[in-house]
C-alpha positions in Angstrom: 195.2 12.0 88.6 197.4 14.2 86.3 200.0 16.4 88.0 198.5 19.7 89.1 194.9 18.4 89.1 192.9 19.2 92.1 191.1 16.6 94.1 187.7 18.3 93.6 188.1 17.7 89.9 188.4 14.0 90.2 185.3 12.1 89.1 183.7 9.1 90.9 185.0 6.0 89.1 185.4 2.4 90.3 189.0 3.0 91.2 188.3 6.4 92.7 185.3 6.4 95.0 183.8 9.5 96.4 183.3 10.2 100.2 179.9 8.6 100.2 181.3 5.3 98.9 184.7 5.4 100.5 185.1 2.8 103.3 187.6 5.0 105.1 186.4 7.4 107.8 184.8 10.7 106.8 186.1 13.8 108.4 183.5 16.4 109.5 183.4 19.5 111.6 182.1 19.3 115.2 179.0 21.3 114.0 178.2 18.8 111.2 178.8 15.8 113.5 176.6 17.3 116.2 173.8 17.9 113.8 174.0 14.4 112.4 174.0 12.8 115.9 171.5 15.1 117.5 174.1 16.5 120.0 175.2 19.9 120.9 178.5 21.1 119.2 180.2 21.7 122.6 179.1 18.2 123.7 180.8 16.7 120.7 184.0 18.6 121.5 183.8 17.5 125.1 183.3 13.9 124.1 186.3 14.1 121.9 188.4 15.4 124.8 187.1 12.7 127.1 187.6 9.8 124.7 190.8 10.9 123.1 189.4 11.4 119.6 191.5 14.0 117.9 190.2 17.2 116.2 192.7 17.8 113.5 192.4 21.1 111.6 188.9 21.5 112.8 187.7 18.1 111.6 186.8 14.8 113.4 186.9 11.3 112.0 183.2 10.3 112.1 183.7 6.6 112.4 186.4 7.0 115.1 184.1 9.4 117.1 181.1 7.0 116.8 183.2 4.0 117.9 184.6 5.9 120.9 181.1 7.2 121.8 179.7 3.6 121.7 182.6 2.3 123.9 182.2 5.2 126.4 178.4 4.5 126.6 179.1 0.8 127.1 181.5 1.5 129.9 179.0 3.7 131.6 176.3 1.0 131.3 178.7 -1.6 132.7 179.6 0.7 135.7 175.8 1.2 136.4 175.2 -2.5 136.3 178.1 -3.2 138.7 176.8 -0.7 141.2 
């Protein structure tokens, strides 16, 4: 990218994937994440606090949140099975 160019101006090329093809985590707002996962926005924020997933500048790493949510649900299932 030439000096001074903005990221929004970068085109999708094989060496420069867009968010949709980028294997790295995508950062979304709690509202967007709640909508995509069928949760309430406050529930997403609560789960972040419970599982230690950071909210940085109002955004959450989707893949990290989903992994933490799966791990939390698995722990709850294991505790129920042991009881």
